[in-house]
C-alpha positions as CSV (number, residue, x, y, z in Angstrom):
1,M,28.2,-14.8,26.0
2,K,26.1,-15.7,29.4
3,K,22.3,-15.8,29.2
4,T,20.5,-12.4,30.0
5,L,16.9,-13.5,30.6
6,V,16.1,-13.0,34.1
7,T,13.9,-15.0,36.4
8,M,10.0,-14.6,36.8
9,A,10.4,-13.6,40.2
10,A,12.8,-10.5,38.8
11,F,10.2,-10.0,36.4
12,A,7.5,-9.4,39.0
13,L,9.9,-6.8,40.9
14,G,10.5,-4.8,38.1
15,L,7.2,-4.7,35.8
16,T,5.0,-2.3,37.2
17,A,7.2,0.6,36.5
18,Q,7.4,-0.2,32.7
19,A,4.3,-2.0,32.6
20,D,2.9,-0.6,29.0
21,E,6.3,-0.4,27.8
22,G,7.7,-3.0,25.3
23,M,7.3,-4.9,22.0
24,W,7.3,-8.6,23.3
25,T,8.3,-11.7,21.3
26,L,5.3,-14.0,21.9
27,Y,7.0,-17.6,21.9
28,D,8.5,-16.8,25.3
29,L,6.6,-14.3,26.8
30,P,7.1,-14.6,30.2
31,Q,4.8,-15.7,32.9
32,A,4.9,-12.3,34.7
33,V,4.2,-10.2,31.9
34,Y,1.2,-12.3,30.9
35,E,0.2,-12.2,34.9
36,Q,0.3,-8.1,34.6
37,M,-1.9,-8.5,31.1
38,K,-4.6,-9.9,33.2
39,G,-4.3,-7.2,35.8
40,Y,-5.0,-5.0,33.0
41,G,-8.0,-6.8,31.7
42,Y,-7.0,-9.4,29.6
43,E,-9.1,-12.5,30.4
44,L,-8.3,-15.6,28.0
45,P,-5.5,-18.3,28.4
46,Y,-2.1,-17.8,27.4
47,E,-2.4,-20.3,25.0
48,K,-4.9,-18.2,23.2
49,L,-2.1,-15.8,22.0
50,Y,0.4,-18.0,20.5
51,Q,-0.2,-21.8,20.9
52,A,-3.8,-22.8,20.3
53,D,-5.4,-23.4,17.2
54,D,-7.0,-20.5,17.3
55,A,-4.3,-18.4,18.9
56,I,-5.0,-14.4,18.0
57,M,-1.1,-14.2,16.3
58,K,-2.2,-16.3,13.4
59,S,-4.7,-14.0,12.3
60,V,-1.8,-11.1,12.3
61,V,0.2,-10.6,9.0
62,N,3.0,-8.7,7.8
63,F,1.7,-6.6,5.3
64,S,3.9,-6.0,1.9
65,G,7.1,-6.0,4.1
66,Y,6.4,-2.6,5.7
67,C,3.3,-2.6,7.9
68,S,0.7,-4.8,9.5
69,G,-2.5,-6.3,9.1
70,V,-5.4,-8.3,10.2
71,V,-7.5,-11.4,9.0
72,V,-11.2,-10.7,9.3
73,S,-13.1,-13.6,7.8
74,K,-12.9,-17.2,6.7
75,D,-12.4,-15.7,3.0
76,G,-9.0,-14.2,3.8
77,L,-10.3,-10.5,4.2
78,V,-7.4,-8.3,5.4
79,F,-7.5,-4.8,7.5
80,T,-4.7,-2.6,7.3
81,N,-4.1,1.1,7.3
82,H,-5.4,3.4,4.1
83,H,-1.6,4.8,4.3
84,C,-0.2,1.2,3.9
85,G,-2.4,0.5,0.8
86,F,-1.6,4.1,-0.3
87,E,0.8,3.1,-3.1
88,A,-1.9,-0.1,-4.5
89,I,-4.5,2.5,-4.7
90,R,-2.3,5.1,-6.4
91,S,-1.2,2.3,-9.0
92,H,-4.8,1.8,-10.1
93,S,-5.9,4.9,-10.4
94,T,-5.7,7.3,-13.7
95,A,-7.7,10.7,-14.6
96,E,-10.7,8.5,-15.3
97,H,-10.9,6.2,-12.3
98,D,-9.0,7.8,-9.8
99,Y,-9.4,5.7,-6.9
100,M,-7.5,7.8,-4.7
101,R,-10.0,11.0,-4.9
102,D,-13.3,8.5,-5.4
103,G,-12.3,5.7,-3.3
104,F,-13.0,1.9,-4.4
105,Y,-15.3,-0.9,-3.9
106,A,-15.3,-4.5,-5.5
107,R,-18.8,-5.6,-5.6
108,S,-17.6,-8.8,-6.5
109,F,-14.3,-11.4,-6.3
110,E,-14.2,-10.8,-9.8
111,E,-13.8,-7.0,-9.4
112,E,-10.8,-7.1,-6.7
113,L,-7.7,-5.7,-8.5
114,P,-4.3,-7.4,-8.2
115,N,-1.3,-5.8,-7.0
116,K,2.5,-6.3,-8.5
117,N,5.0,-6.9,-5.7
118,M,2.7,-7.1,-2.5
119,F,2.7,-9.7,-0.4
120,V,1.3,-11.1,3.6
121,S,3.3,-13.3,5.3
122,F,2.2,-15.2,8.3
123,M,4.6,-16.3,11.3
124,V,4.4,-19.8,11.7
125,E,7.1,-20.5,14.2
126,Q,9.8,-18.8,16.4
127,R,12.5,-20.6,18.2
128,D,15.9,-19.4,20.2
129,V,19.0,-20.7,18.5
130,T,21.7,-18.7,20.5
131,D,23.1,-21.5,22.3
132,E,23.6,-23.8,18.9
133,L,25.4,-20.8,17.3
134,M,27.6,-19.5,20.1
135,A,28.8,-23.3,20.3
136,Q,30.2,-23.2,16.9
137,G,32.2,-19.6,17.9
138,L,30.2,-17.4,16.6
139,E,30.9,-14.6,19.5
140,E,34.5,-15.0,18.6
141,M,34.1,-14.3,14.8
142,T,34.8,-10.9,13.2
143,A,32.1,-9.3,11.6
144,E,33.0,-10.4,7.7
145,Q,33.6,-13.9,9.0
146,R,30.0,-13.6,11.2
147,T,28.2,-12.2,8.2
148,V,29.2,-15.7,6.4
149,F,28.7,-17.8,8.8
150,L,25.2,-16.3,9.7
151,D,24.2,-16.6,6.1
152,S,25.3,-20.0,5.6
153,I,23.3,-21.3,8.8
154,E,20.2,-19.4,7.5
155,N,20.5,-21.3,4.3
156,A,20.4,-24.6,6.0
157,M,17.9,-24.0,8.3
158,S,15.8,-22.5,5.2
159,K,16.7,-25.8,3.1
160,E,15.5,-27.9,6.4
161,V,12.6,-26.4,6.4
162,K,11.8,-26.5,2.8
163,E,11.9,-30.1,2.8
164,K,9.3,-30.3,5.4
165,D,7.0,-27.7,3.3
166,Q,7.9,-25.9,0.4
167,T,5.7,-22.8,1.1
168,L,7.4,-22.3,4.0
169,R,10.7,-19.8,4.4
170,L,12.7,-18.9,7.3
171,E,14.6,-16.0,8.7
172,L,17.4,-15.9,11.2
173,K,17.9,-12.6,13.2
174,A,19.8,-11.0,15.7
175,F,18.1,-9.8,18.7
176,Y,19.5,-7.4,21.8
177,E,21.9,-6.2,19.8
178,R,23.8,-9.5,18.9
179,N,23.3,-10.8,22.1
180,R,20.2,-13.4,21.2
181,Y,19.4,-15.1,17.6
182,Y,15.8,-16.2,16.9
183,A,14.7,-18.7,13.9
184,T,11.5,-17.4,12.4
185,T,9.4,-19.3,9.8
186,Y,6.9,-17.9,7.8
187,R,4.5,-18.6,5.0
188,D,4.1,-16.1,2.5
189,F,1.1,-15.1,0.0
190,T,1.8,-13.3,-3.1
191,D,-1.8,-12.6,-4.4
192,V,-3.1,-9.8,-2.6
193,R,-5.8,-7.9,-4.0
194,L,-7.3,-4.6,-3.6
195,V,-10.9,-4.8,-2.4
196,F,-12.3,-1.3,-0.8
197,T,-10.8,2.1,-0.1
198,I,-12.5,5.0,0.8
199,P,-11.4,8.1,-0.5
200,K,-8.1,9.7,0.5
201,S,-10.2,12.9,1.9
202,M,-11.2,10.4,4.9
203,G,-8.5,8.0,4.5
204,K,-5.9,10.4,5.1
205,F,-8.0,13.1,6.2
206,G,-6.2,15.6,8.3
207,G,-3.2,15.2,6.1
208,E,0.4,16.8,7.5
209,T,-1.3,19.3,9.5
210,D,-2.5,16.2,11.9
211,N,0.2,13.6,10.9
212,W,1.9,12.5,14.3
213,M,-0.7,14.9,16.5
214,W,-3.6,14.2,18.8
215,P,-6.4,14.9,18.8
216,R,-7.4,12.9,15.2
217,Q,-10.0,12.0,13.3
218,T,-8.6,9.9,10.2
219,C,-10.5,6.8,9.1
220,D,-7.0,5.2,8.1
221,F,-8.1,1.8,6.5
222,S,-8.3,0.0,3.5
223,V,-9.4,-3.8,2.7
224,F,-7.4,-6.4,0.5
225,R,-8.0,-10.0,0.1
226,I,-5.7,-12.9,0.0
227,Y,-5.8,-15.5,-2.9
228,C,-4.6,-18.8,-2.8
229,D,-4.2,-22.2,-5.0
230,P,-7.4,-23.5,-6.4
231,V,-6.1,-27.1,-5.8
232,T,-3.6,-27.2,-2.4
233,G,-5.3,-24.3,-0.7
234,G,-1.3,-22.6,-0.3
235,P,0.4,-19.8,-1.9
236,A,0.2,-19.0,-5.5
237,E,1.5,-16.7,-7.9
238,Y,-1.4,-14.1,-9.1
239,S,-3.8,-16.5,-11.4
240,K,-7.4,-15.7,-12.3
241,D,-8.1,-19.0,-11.3
242,N,-6.8,-18.4,-7.7
243,V,-9.5,-18.8,-5.0
244,P,-10.2,-16.6,-1.5
245,Y,-7.8,-17.9,1.3
246,H,-9.1,-19.8,4.1
247,P,-6.9,-18.8,7.0
248,E,-6.4,-21.0,10.3
249,H,-7.9,-18.4,11.9
250,W,-9.4,-15.1,11.7
251,A,-10.2,-12.1,14.2
252,R,-13.5,-11.0,15.1
253,V,-14.8,-7.9,14.8
254,S,-16.1,-5.9,17.6
255,Q,-18.8,-3.3,18.1
256,D,-19.0,-3.6,21.7
257,G,-16.0,-0.9,22.0
258,Y,-14.1,0.2,24.9
259,R,-13.9,2.5,27.5
260,E,-11.1,4.5,29.4
261,G,-8.9,2.1,31.1
262,S,-10.2,-0.8,29.5
263,F,-7.0,-3.6,28.4
264,S,-5.6,-3.1,24.9
265,M,-3.4,-5.4,22.8
266,T,-1.5,-4.7,19.6
267,M,0.0,-7.4,17.5
268,G,2.0,-6.3,14.2
269,Y,5.5,-5.9,13.2
270,P,7.3,-2.9,14.3
271,G,10.0,-2.1,12.1
272,S,13.2,-0.6,14.3
273,T,13.9,0.9,17.7
274,S,17.3,1.7,18.9
275,R,16.3,1.9,22.9
276,Y,19.8,0.2,24.1
277,L,21.5,3.0,21.6
278,S,24.3,4.7,23.0
279,S,24.5,8.4,24.1
280,M,26.4,9.3,21.1
281,G,24.3,6.8,18.9
282,I,21.6,9.4,19.5
283,E,23.5,12.3,18.8
284,E,24.3,11.0,15.4
285,R,20.2,10.2,15.0
286,Y,19.7,13.8,15.9
287,V,22.4,14.9,12.9
288,Q,20.6,13.1,10.8
289,N,17.2,14.0,11.3
290,A,18.0,17.6,11.3
291,I,19.6,16.8,7.8
292,R,16.4,14.8,6.7
293,A,13.9,17.5,7.6
294,Q,16.0,20.2,6.0
295,V,16.3,18.6,2.4
296,R,13.0,17.2,2.6
297,G,11.3,20.1,3.3
298,V,13.0,21.8,0.4
299,K,11.9,19.0,-1.7
300,Q,8.2,18.7,-0.8
301,E,7.7,22.5,-1.3
302,V,8.4,21.6,-5.3
303,M,6.6,18.6,-5.4
304,K,3.3,20.1,-3.4
305,R,3.6,23.2,-5.9
306,H,3.5,20.9,-9.1
307,M,0.6,18.5,-7.5
308,D,-1.8,21.2,-6.8
309,A,-1.2,22.6,-10.6
310,Q,-2.0,19.5,-12.4
311,Q,-4.3,16.2,-11.5
312,T,-2.1,13.9,-13.0
313,V,1.1,14.8,-11.5
314,R,-0.7,14.6,-8.1
315,I,-1.8,11.0,-9.0
316,K,1.9,10.2,-9.9
317,Y,3.1,11.8,-6.7
318,D,0.8,11.3,-4.2
319,S,2.6,8.2,-2.6
320,K,5.9,9.7,-2.9
321,Y,4.8,12.7,-1.3
322,A,3.3,10.8,1.8
323,Q,6.3,8.8,2.0
324,S,8.3,11.7,2.2
325,S,6.8,13.7,4.6
326,N,6.1,11.0,7.3
327,Y,9.0,11.0,8.2
328,W,10.2,14.8,7.5
329,K,7.8,15.4,10.4
330,N,8.8,12.4,12.3
331,S,12.5,13.9,12.5
332,I,11.4,17.4,13.3
333,G,9.3,15.6,16.3
334,M,12.1,13.4,17.6
335,N,14.5,16.1,17.6
336,K,12.1,18.4,19.5
337,C,11.5,15.3,22.2
338,I,15.3,14.7,22.3
339,D,15.6,18.4,23.2
340,S,12.9,18.7,25.5
341,I,13.5,15.6,27.8
342,G,17.3,16.3,27.5
343,L,17.7,12.6,26.2
344,I,21.4,12.8,25.7
345,K,22.2,13.7,28.7
346,Q,20.1,11.1,30.5
347,K,22.1,8.7,28.6
348,Q,25.4,10.4,29.7
349,H,24.2,9.8,33.3
350,F,23.2,6.2,32.6
351,E,26.6,5.2,30.9
352,A,28.5,6.7,33.8
353,D,26.3,4.5,36.4
354,L,27.2,1.7,33.9
355,M,31.1,2.2,33.7
356,A,31.0,2.8,37.6
357,W,29.2,-0.6,37.8
358,Q,31.8,-2.2,35.4
359,Q,34.7,-0.7,37.6
360,K,32.9,-2.8,40.5
361,T,32.4,-5.9,38.9
362,G,34.8,-6.2,36.2
363,Y,31.8,-7.5,33.5
364,L,33.4,-6.9,30.1
365,K,36.6,-5.8,31.3
366,D,38.6,-4.7,28.4
367,K,36.1,-5.6,26.5
368,L,33.3,-2.4,26.7
369,D,35.2,1.0,26.3
370,I,32.6,3.6,26.4
371,G,35.4,6.5,25.8
372,Q,36.3,4.8,22.9
373,L,32.6,4.4,21.3
374,T,32.4,8.2,22.1
375,R,35.6,9.5,20.3
376,L,34.5,6.9,17.5
377,Y,31.4,8.2,17.0
378,R,32.4,12.0,17.4
379,D,35.5,12.3,15.6
380,G,34.8,9.4,13.0
381,R,31.7,8.8,12.0
382,I,29.6,11.7,12.5
383,P,31.4,13.9,10.4
384,V,30.8,11.5,7.8
385,M,27.2,10.7,8.2
386,K,26.3,14.2,7.7
387,R,27.8,14.5,4.4
388,Y,26.3,10.9,3.4
389,M,23.1,11.9,4.8
390,Y,23.2,14.7,2.3
391,F,23.9,12.3,-0.1
392,I,21.2,10.2,0.8
393,E,18.2,12.7,0.7
394,T,19.5,14.8,-2.2
395,F,19.7,11.7,-4.9
396,R,18.1,8.8,-3.9
397,R,14.1,8.6,-4.1
398,T,13.9,12.0,-5.5
399,D,14.1,12.5,-9.2
400,E,14.3,9.8,-12.2
401,L,17.6,11.1,-13.5
402,S,19.6,10.8,-10.4
403,A,18.2,7.3,-10.0
404,R,18.7,6.0,-13.3
405,A,22.7,7.6,-13.4
406,L,23.0,5.7,-9.9
407,R,21.9,2.6,-11.3
408,V,23.9,2.9,-15.0
409,H,27.0,2.7,-12.9
410,N,25.8,0.6,-9.9
411,G,23.2,-2.3,-10.4
412,M,22.5,-3.2,-14.0
413,S,24.2,-6.0,-15.7
414,P,24.5,-4.9,-19.5
415,K,23.4,-6.9,-22.2
416,G,25.0,-8.1,-25.3
417,K,28.9,-8.7,-26.0
418,G,31.7,-6.9,-26.4
419,K,31.6,-3.2,-28.0
420,R,27.8,-4.1,-28.4
421,Q,27.3,-4.2,-24.7
422,Y,24.1,-2.1,-23.5
423,V,22.0,-1.0,-21.0
424,E,18.2,0.1,-21.7
425,F,15.9,1.4,-19.3
426,Q,12.5,0.4,-19.1
427,D,9.4,3.3,-19.7
428,N,8.3,4.1,-16.2
429,S,6.9,7.5,-17.5
430,D,3.7,6.9,-15.8
431,T,5.2,7.1,-12.4
432,W,6.9,10.7,-12.6
433,D,6.6,13.6,-13.9
434,Y,9.3,15.6,-16.5
435,D,8.8,19.1,-15.2
436,T,8.5,18.2,-11.5
437,D,11.6,16.1,-11.3
438,R,13.8,18.5,-13.1
439,E,13.0,21.0,-11.1
440,T,12.9,19.1,-7.9
441,L,16.9,18.0,-8.8
442,G,18.1,21.6,-9.3
443,T,16.3,23.0,-6.3
444,L,18.1,19.9,-4.4
445,L,21.5,21.0,-5.8
446,V,21.7,24.4,-4.7
447,N,20.6,23.5,-1.2
448,M,23.3,20.8,-0.8
449,R,26.1,23.4,-2.4
450,R,24.6,25.7,0.4
451,N,24.9,23.3,3.5
452,L,28.2,21.8,2.5
453,P,31.9,23.8,2.4
454,A,32.8,23.1,-1.4
455,E,35.7,20.2,-0.7
456,Q,33.0,17.8,0.6
457,L,30.5,17.9,-2.6
458,P,30.8,15.6,-5.2
459,D,33.3,16.5,-8.0
460,F,30.5,17.3,-10.5
461,F,30.1,20.4,-8.8
462,T,33.3,21.7,-10.0
463,E,33.9,19.6,-13.2
464,I,30.6,20.0,-14.5
465,V,28.6,22.6,-12.7
466,D,31.0,25.2,-12.7
467,R,32.8,24.6,-15.4
468,E,30.2,23.9,-18.3
469,F,26.9,25.7,-16.3
470,G,28.9,28.8,-14.6
471,G,27.6,27.1,-11.3
472,D,24.1,27.2,-12.1
473,C,22.8,24.1,-10.6
474,Q,19.0,24.7,-12.4
475,A,20.8,25.4,-15.9
476,F,22.5,21.7,-15.0
477,A,19.5,20.0,-14.3
478,D,17.9,21.1,-17.4
479,A,20.7,19.5,-19.4
480,L,20.7,16.6,-17.8
481,Y,17.1,16.4,-18.4
482,S,17.0,17.6,-22.2
483,Q,20.4,16.0,-23.6
484,S,21.2,12.5,-21.3
485,K,20.3,9.4,-23.2
486,L,19.1,7.9,-19.6
487,L,15.8,9.3,-20.4
488,K,15.3,8.5,-23.9
489,K,12.8,6.0,-24.2
490,G,13.9,2.9,-25.9
491,K,17.3,4.0,-26.4
492,R,20.1,1.7,-26.1
493,I,23.2,3.3,-23.9
494,Y,26.3,1.1,-25.4
495,V,28.5,1.3,-22.3
496,N,31.8,-0.1,-24.0
497,K,31.9,2.6,-26.6
498,K,33.5,6.2,-26.0
499,S,30.5,7.8,-26.3
500,F,29.5,6.3,-22.9
501,L,31.2,8.5,-20.9
502,K,30.5,11.4,-22.5
503,D,27.0,11.7,-21.9
504,L,26.1,14.1,-19.2
505,G,23.6,11.9,-17.5
506,V,26.4,8.8,-17.1
507,R,29.4,11.6,-16.1
508,Y,27.0,13.0,-13.2
509,G,26.1,9.3,-12.0
510,L,29.7,8.3,-12.0
511,S,30.7,11.2,-9.7
512,L,27.6,10.3,-7.6
513,T,28.6,6.5,-7.4
514,T,32.5,7.6,-6.9
515,Y,31.2,10.1,-4.0
516,A,29.0,7.4,-2.8
517,A,31.4,4.4,-2.6
518,D,34.0,6.7,-1.0
519,L,31.4,7.7,2.2
520,R,30.4,3.9,2.6
521,T,34.1,3.4,2.9
522,A,34.7,5.7,5.4
523,I,31.9,4.6,7.5
524,E,32.5,1.0,6.8
525,A,35.7,1.5,8.6
526,I,34.5,3.0,12.1
527,S,31.0,1.0,12.1
528,D,32.4,-2.6,12.7
529,T,34.0,-1.1,15.8
530,I,31.2,0.9,16.9
531,D,28.7,-1.8,16.6
532,Q,31.1,-4.0,18.8
533,Q,31.1,-1.7,21.2
534,E,27.2,-0.9,21.2
535,H,26.8,-5.2,21.4
536,Y,29.1,-5.0,24.8
537,L,27.0,-2.1,26.1
538,C,23.3,-3.6,25.6
539,D,25.4,-7.0,27.1
540,A,26.4,-4.6,30.2
541,K,22.9,-3.1,30.8
542,L,21.1,-6.4,30.7
543,R,23.7,-7.9,33.1
544,M,23.5,-4.7,35.0
545,E,19.5,-4.6,35.2
546,Q,19.0,-8.6,35.4
547,D,16.3,-7.7,38.2
548,Q,14.3,-5.7,35.5
549,P,12.3,-7.1,32.5
550,H,13.9,-6.0,28.8
551,Y,12.6,-7.1,25.6
552,S,14.5,-6.7,22.4
553,D,14.4,-3.4,20.1
554,A,11.9,-4.1,17.2
555,N,13.5,-5.5,13.7
556,F,10.1,-6.4,11.9
557,T,9.6,-9.7,13.3
558,L,5.8,-10.1,15.3
559,R,5.6,-8.2,18.6
560,M,2.7,-7.5,21.1
561,S,2.4,-4.8,23.1
562,Y,-0.3,-4.4,25.9
563,G,-1.6,-1.7,27.8
564,Q,-4.7,0.4,28.4
565,V,-7.2,2.6,26.3
566,K,-5.5,6.4,28.5
567,E,-5.0,10.0,27.7
568,Y,-2.1,11.8,28.7
569,T,-1.5,15.1,30.5
570,L,1.2,17.7,29.3
571,G,1.4,21.1,30.9
572,G,-1.3,20.3,33.0
573,R,-3.9,20.1,30.1
574,P,-5.5,16.4,29.6
575,S,-5.5,15.0,26.2
576,G,-8.7,13.3,26.1
577,W,-8.4,9.5,25.1
578,Q,-11.0,9.3,22.4
579,T,-12.8,11.5,19.4
580,K,-16.3,11.9,18.2
581,A,-18.2,12.8,15.0
582,P,-18.5,16.4,16.0
583,S,-14.9,16.9,16.3
584,I,-14.6,16.0,12.6
585,V,-17.3,18.2,11.6
586,E,-15.7,21.0,13.4
587,K,-12.5,20.6,11.6
588,M,-14.2,20.1,8.1
589,K,-15.9,23.5,8.6
590,K,-12.6,25.0,8.9
591,A,-11.8,23.4,5.2
592,D,-11.2,26.9,3.8
593,S,-8.5,28.1,5.8
594,I,-6.8,24.4,6.7
595,E,-6.5,22.6,2.9
596,D,-6.0,19.2,4.7
597,Y,-9.5,19.0,6.7
598,K,-11.6,19.4,2.9
599,A,-13.4,16.6,2.2
600,E,-16.3,16.0,-0.1
601,P,-20.3,17.4,1.2
602,E,-21.3,13.7,1.4
603,M,-18.4,13.3,4.1
604,L,-19.6,16.4,6.1
605,T,-23.1,14.9,5.7
606,L,-21.8,11.7,6.6
607,M,-20.5,12.8,9.8
608,Q,-23.3,15.3,11.1
609,E,-25.4,11.8,10.8
610,A,-23.5,10.0,12.5
611,G,-24.4,11.5,16.5
612,Q,-21.6,10.8,19.0
613,M,-19.7,7.8,16.8
614,P,-16.4,7.1,18.4
615,L,-13.7,7.6,15.5
616,C,-10.3,7.4,17.1
617,F,-8.5,6.6,20.5
618,L,-5.4,6.5,22.4
619,T,-3.9,3.8,24.2
620,T,-0.3,3.3,25.9
621,N,0.4,0.4,23.5
622,D,4.3,0.7,22.4
623,I,4.0,1.6,18.6
624,T,6.5,2.6,16.0
625,G,7.3,2.5,12.0
626,G,6.0,-1.1,10.7
627,N,3.0,-1.0,13.2
628,S,0.8,1.0,10.7
629,G,-2.2,-1.4,10.6
630,S,-1.8,-3.5,13.5
631,P,-4.7,-4.7,15.0
632,M,-6.1,-3.5,18.5
633,F,-7.8,-6.4,20.5
634,D,-9.9,-6.0,23.5
635,G,-9.3,-8.4,26.5
636,R,-11.1,-11.7,24.6
637,N,-9.0,-10.7,21.5
638,Q,-11.7,-9.2,19.8
639,L,-10.8,-6.3,17.4
640,I,-11.5,-2.8,18.3
641,G,-9.1,-0.9,15.7
642,L,-6.1,-0.1,13.8
643,A,-3.0,1.4,14.8
644,F,-2.1,4.1,12.9
645,D,0.1,6.7,14.5
646,G,2.0,7.7,17.3
647,N,1.8,11.5,19.1
648,W,3.9,14.4,18.9
649,D,5.1,14.5,22.2
650,S,6.7,10.8,22.3
651,L,8.4,10.7,19.0
652,S,11.7,9.9,20.6
653,S,9.9,7.0,21.5
654,D,12.2,4.7,19.1
655,I,15.3,5.7,21.3
656,F,13.4,6.3,24.3
657,F,9.9,5.3,26.0
658,D,8.6,7.8,27.8
659,S,5.3,6.1,30.1
660,K,3.8,9.2,30.2
661,L,3.4,10.9,27.2
662,A,3.7,7.5,24.6
663,R,0.5,6.8,23.3
664,C,-0.7,4.6,20.0
665,I,-3.6,6.2,18.0
666,G,-6.2,3.9,16.7
667,V,-9.0,4.1,14.3
668,D,-12.1,2.6,16.0
669,M,-13.7,-0.3,14.5
670,R,-17.4,1.4,14.5
671,Y,-16.1,4.3,12.5
672,V,-14.7,1.6,10.0
673,L,-17.7,-0.4,9.9
674,Y,-19.8,2.8,9.5
675,M,-17.8,4.3,6.3
676,M,-17.9,0.7,5.0
677,D,-22.0,0.7,5.2
678,R,-23.0,4.3,4.9
679,W,-20.7,5.6,2.2
680,G,-19.4,2.3,0.7
681,H,-22.6,0.1,1.0
682,A,-20.4,-2.7,1.3
683,D,-23.0,-5.2,2.3
684,R,-21.2,-8.2,1.1
685,L,-18.2,-7.5,3.3
686,I,-19.9,-6.5,6.5
687,Q,-21.8,-9.9,6.0
688,E,-18.4,-11.6,5.4
689,I,-17.2,-10.3,8.3
690,N,-20.2,-10.8,10.6
691,A,-20.4,-7.1,11.5
692,R,-24.1,-6.5,11.8
């Protein structure tokens, strides 16, 4: 493979047209990109981004593997989004102390709440290792060989890093559709404690009504703290003796604000984009989105009804419902955008141009074959993917019985020996509700049967539901929940006894496991060739457009995006670039008709007293999932906001960035500080971040 990075002069030629697009790695940021940033209003030397002792990237963290965050004090205080802290807040909530509903403020270090399975990661270093890997024949390897080889190289590199510093870990990841490889070193801290959260009424203000929409008034933030070993000052497992971490650098919070046209920069960990994806890849995504939206819409109706009826159910399902509905709406919006801009046709036209260029130049001759790629998707993977999506959305992360039925056949290690081997599930009844799950499963089974031909369904529909329950899916679900040992507290399920396969839940799980395995086998048989063609397609695009700037798709590594505070225009109507306090007051007064606008009377009073305080704002920064909680900096690396959403009119941006419409929505730090002060009376935190 030949190197596809372009010269600085080439960047300069093509940069202006795509100035706001891009999720740039920092260690190799092109000088021309930095010059464009300065043209937008960035005021500091390049070293202040990545290399200097006080480089701003040292304050940015990967928050628990699904969000981003920023350290804002010398004592390890971290800001992220409210929805990023959602599960931690929920897990500490009870009917007596409902922090989701009432909020929480730790008035001392001792009151800060530890969290299971939470961590933050600081990126320490990143480097391009492509040439080293290619010299060992990586490009000529099969997919299986490549996986084994890369694992061994990552292990060797990790060992070398840990010999120097045991607190570090290393990841080896592909960039540019496997055309480049970067090794990234991290330091992880696993003792992260909840410090402050406002009530859900404000942290998730607008709910699903406003999700992905503009204008917004959501005060989407929560506050955590990193703790460390009291002797070494480095990472340590939770201990009551741990002390607040003192970071190398932390971000300074600004109350100076911004104006339209001001420079804005985000740094964070965007999860996944697919902007090099082929037209058929987009068509497959369209099918997946449609199924995801349809099934989740059915599931969420059941969940919402039970949540509204009982507070304990709401506490258990708040986080689950939010996670489900977020990408339910995203899927609807993405497909709407794909249709509205004719994205698949656009990609097809580009691919026709690329094929003509390929014929002219001979580049990747006998390797890249777009006709073959089209056939592999249309005749091979998409039909199977449709069934697989119904499986995923119907049976995964939907109900406790299905989760256990799958695990008992795949993912559990039996205890004991011989015929006395058994599996046993821990009691997690505090995380799910019997009636909610039971009705959800029955409803989803009916939905799957309606949407797939009989011959494409798992065999339990015929073998069990039809033969033993007269085709009544809800009766089958009821029996699963009442009869199966999988849900019995403290029950040992002996796997080598004849009774094992007589259990209704075990029979159901075996059918699901077999069905899923068959689908995965069919998908894997095609996917290696598809992936190789997508790899070639990206390579050809980079070569054909070598006079234009290119960045790699997001893969949950640290990225920087730069742009400006700016509105957009749709249908001749300007969106506005900022919301202020009167706009949330107006929405709160509609709470009788729109449930998502309900808030405590105290909140209405606070917003009425806030005058013209800024709430949220729009920038042209590039954003996707994983960027939630990303700090938004001004031209002096000062924190002006936290990114929390994209806008509905550009939800296809994961696969196509439309610079005219794509916007990042952020919560203004002045709004954050106002709520910490006037609602939370969090004087010690405000003093800690020097925000008085």
